[in-house]
ROKOL-752682 format. One record per residue: residue number from 1; residue in one letter; chain; x, y, z of N, C-alpha, C in turn. Coordinates in steps of 0.05 Angstrom, whole numbers, plus 5000, padded with zeros to 4 digits. Layout:
% residues N
+-----+--------+--------+-------+--------+------+--------+---------+------+-------+--------+------+
| num | residu | chaine | neast | nnorth |  nup | caeast | canorth | caup | ceast | cnorth |  cup |
+-----+--------+--------+-------+--------+------+--------+---------+------+-------+--------+------+
| NUM |      A |      A |     X |      Y |    Z |      X |       Y |    Z |     X |      Y |    Z |
...
+-----+--------+--------+-------+--------+------+--------+---------+------+-------+--------+------+
% end
This chain:
% residues 58
+-----+--------+--------+-------+--------+------+--------+---------+------+-------+--------+------+
| num | residu | chaine | neast | nnorth |  nup | caeast | canorth | caup | ceast | cnorth |  cup |
+-----+--------+--------+-------+--------+------+--------+---------+------+-------+--------+------+
|   1 |      X |      A |  5404 |   1727 | 3455 |   5395 |    1732 | 3487 |  5424 |   1732 | 3507 |
|   2 |      X |      A |  5445 |   1724 | 3494 |   5469 |    1720 | 3515 |  5478 |   1749 | 3509 |
|   3 |      X |      A |  5479 |   1768 | 3493 |   5489 |    1792 | 3497 |  5467 |   1814 | 3504 |
|   4 |      X |      A |  5439 |   1803 | 3514 |   5418 |    1822 | 3520 |  5426 |   1838 | 3547 |
|   5 |      X |      A |  5418 |   1860 | 3547 |   5424 |    1880 | 3571 |  5397 |   1892 | 3577 |
|   6 |      X |      A |  5386 |   1887 | 3600 |   5361 |    1894 | 3607 |  5359 |   1927 | 3617 |
|   7 |      X |      A |  5339 |   1939 | 3607 |   5330 |    1965 | 3612 |  5331 |   1965 | 3641 |
|   8 |      X |      A |  5341 |   1985 | 3654 |   5343 |    1986 | 3685 |  5312 |   1996 | 3693 |
|   9 |      X |      A |  5296 |   2010 | 3677 |   5271 |    2016 | 3686 |  5247 |   1994 | 3683 |
|  10 |      X |      A |  5255 |   1972 | 3663 |   5238 |    1954 | 3661 |  5248 |   1928 | 3669 |
|  11 |      X |      A |  5265 |   1930 | 3691 |   5277 |    1896 | 3699 |  5282 |   1900 | 3729 |
|  12 |      X |      A |  5286 |   1880 | 3738 |   5289 |    1874 | 3766 |  5306 |   1851 | 3774 |
|  13 |      X |      A |  5317 |   1851 | 3798 |   5336 |    1831 | 3808 |  5319 |   1811 | 3812 |
|  14 |      X |      A |  5329 |   1783 | 3805 |   5313 |    1757 | 3816 |  5336 |   1742 | 3834 |
|  15 |      X |      A |  5321 |   1737 | 3854 |   5338 |    1723 | 3880 |  5332 |   1694 | 3884 |
|  16 |      X |      A |  5352 |   1684 | 3897 |   5346 |    1652 | 3904 |  5330 |   1646 | 3924 |
|  17 |      X |      A |  5321 |   1627 | 3931 |   5305 |    1617 | 3954 |  5315 |   1632 | 3986 |
|  18 |      X |      A |  5343 |   1635 | 3985 |   5354 |    1645 | 4011 |  5354 |   1675 | 4006 |
|  19 |      X |      A |  5346 |   1689 | 3986 |   5348 |    1717 | 3984 |  5374 |   1727 | 3970 |
|  20 |      X |      A |  5388 |   1712 | 3958 |   5414 |    1722 | 3945 |  5406 |   1731 | 3921 |
|  21 |      X |      A |  5418 |   1754 | 3908 |   5413 |    1766 | 3881 |  5428 |   1744 | 3864 |
|  22 |      X |      A |  5416 |   1739 | 3841 |   5423 |    1718 | 3821 |  5431 |   1733 | 3796 |
|  23 |      X |      A |  5411 |   1745 | 3786 |   5417 |    1759 | 3762 |  5392 |   1785 | 3755 |
|  24 |      X |      A |  5400 |   1806 | 3739 |   5381 |    1824 | 3731 |  5362 |   1815 | 3709 |
|  25 |      X |      A |  5336 |   1817 | 3707 |   5322 |    1805 | 3689 |  5300 |   1825 | 3679 |
|  26 |      X |      A |  5286 |   1817 | 3658 |   5262 |    1831 | 3648 |  5244 |   1811 | 3636 |
|  27 |      X |      A |  5220 |   1820 | 3628 |   5198 |    1800 | 3620 |  5209 |   1789 | 3596 |
|  28 |      X |      A |  5232 |   1795 | 3577 |   5238 |    1782 | 3553 |  5260 |   1758 | 3561 |
|  29 |      X |      A |  5276 |   1764 | 3577 |   5297 |    1744 | 3582 |  5294 |   1727 | 3611 |
|  30 |      X |      A |  5279 |   1732 | 3624 |   5274 |    1720 | 3654 |  5276 |   1691 | 3649 |
|  31 |      X |      A |  5261 |   1676 | 3636 |   5264 |    1650 | 3630 |  5292 |   1636 | 3621 |
|  32 |      X |      A |  5301 |   1653 | 3606 |   5328 |    1645 | 3592 |  5352 |   1647 | 3611 |
|  33 |      X |      A |  5350 |   1668 | 3629 |   5373 |    1673 | 3644 |  5365 |   1654 | 3671 |
|  34 |      X |      A |  5345 |   1647 | 3680 |   5337 |    1630 | 3702 |  5341 |   1601 | 3700 |
|  35 |      X |      A |  5339 |   1597 | 3674 |   5341 |    1563 | 3664 |  5373 |   1551 | 3674 |
|  36 |      X |      A |  5391 |   1571 | 3677 |   5414 |    1556 | 3686 |  5416 |   1549 | 3714 |
|  37 |      X |      A |  5398 |   1557 | 3729 |   5398 |    1551 | 3758 |  5385 |   1524 | 3760 |
|  38 |      X |      A |  5390 |   1509 | 3782 |   5375 |    1484 | 3788 |  5348 |   1494 | 3802 |
|  39 |      X |      A |  5323 |   1479 | 3798 |   5303 |    1486 | 3814 |  5302 |   1488 | 3838 |
|  40 |      X |      A |  5317 |   1476 | 3857 |   5320 |    1476 | 3883 |  5331 |   1503 | 3893 |
|  41 |      X |      A |  5350 |   1514 | 3874 |   5359 |    1540 | 3882 |  5337 |   1561 | 3882 |
|  42 |      X |      A |  5319 |   1560 | 3862 |   5300 |    1579 | 3860 |  5281 |   1572 | 3882 |
|  43 |      X |      A |  5272 |   1552 | 3886 |   5248 |    1545 | 3905 |  5257 |   1540 | 3934 |
|  44 |      X |      A |  5277 |   1533 | 3934 |   5287 |    1530 | 3961 |  5288 |   1494 | 3970 |
|  45 |      X |      A |  5301 |   1492 | 3989 |   5300 |    1459 | 3995 |  5306 |   1462 | 4029 |
|  46 |      X |      A |  5301 |   1434 | 4040 |   5308 |    1431 | 4066 |  5326 |   1411 | 4070 |
|  47 |      X |      A |  5332 |   1404 | 4099 |   5349 |    1382 | 4103 |  5336 |   1358 | 4088 |
|  48 |      X |      A |  5314 |   1352 | 4089 |   5302 |    1331 | 4079 |  5311 |   1321 | 4051 |
|  49 |      X |      A |  5311 |   1343 | 4037 |   5321 |    1342 | 4008 |  5352 |   1336 | 4002 |
|  50 |      X |      A |  5368 |   1339 | 4024 |   5395 |    1333 | 4022 |  5406 |   1314 | 4041 |
|  51 |      X |      A |  5385 |   1300 | 4058 |   5393 |    1279 | 4077 |  5399 |   1257 | 4062 |
|  52 |      X |      A |  5426 |   1247 | 4071 |   5433 |    1225 | 4063 |  5455 |   1213 | 4082 |
|  53 |      X |      A |  5462 |   1189 | 4084 |   5476 |    1179 | 4103 |  5508 |   1184 | 4098 |
|  54 |      X |      A |  5524 |   1193 | 4121 |   5551 |    1199 | 4113 |  5568 |   1174 | 4108 |
|  55 |      X |      A |  5556 |   1156 | 4127 |   5574 |    1127 | 4126 |  5555 |   1109 | 4123 |
|  56 |      X |      A |  5562 |   1084 | 4113 |   5545 |    1065 | 4104 |  5531 |   1057 | 4131 |
|  57 |      X |      A |  5505 |   1048 | 4130 |   5492 |    1036 | 4154 |  5491 |   1010 | 4152 |
|  58 |      X |      A |  5494 |   0993 | 4178 |   5493 |    0968 | 4183 |  5521 |   0955 | 4186 |
+-----+--------+--------+-------+--------+------+--------+---------+------+-------+--------+------+
% end
């Protein structure tokens, strides 16, 4: 699958949650190529997901 090249007529670009193109995929390789990305990148995240104190409280 590492050397797989998608046919341009049977493939499409996959984008992250922000609309940034990640890679070109087809039905055969989509799962393999997208597994390298963290789920947050594919589904999106909010400030609540990354909110943590910069300095110790108290």
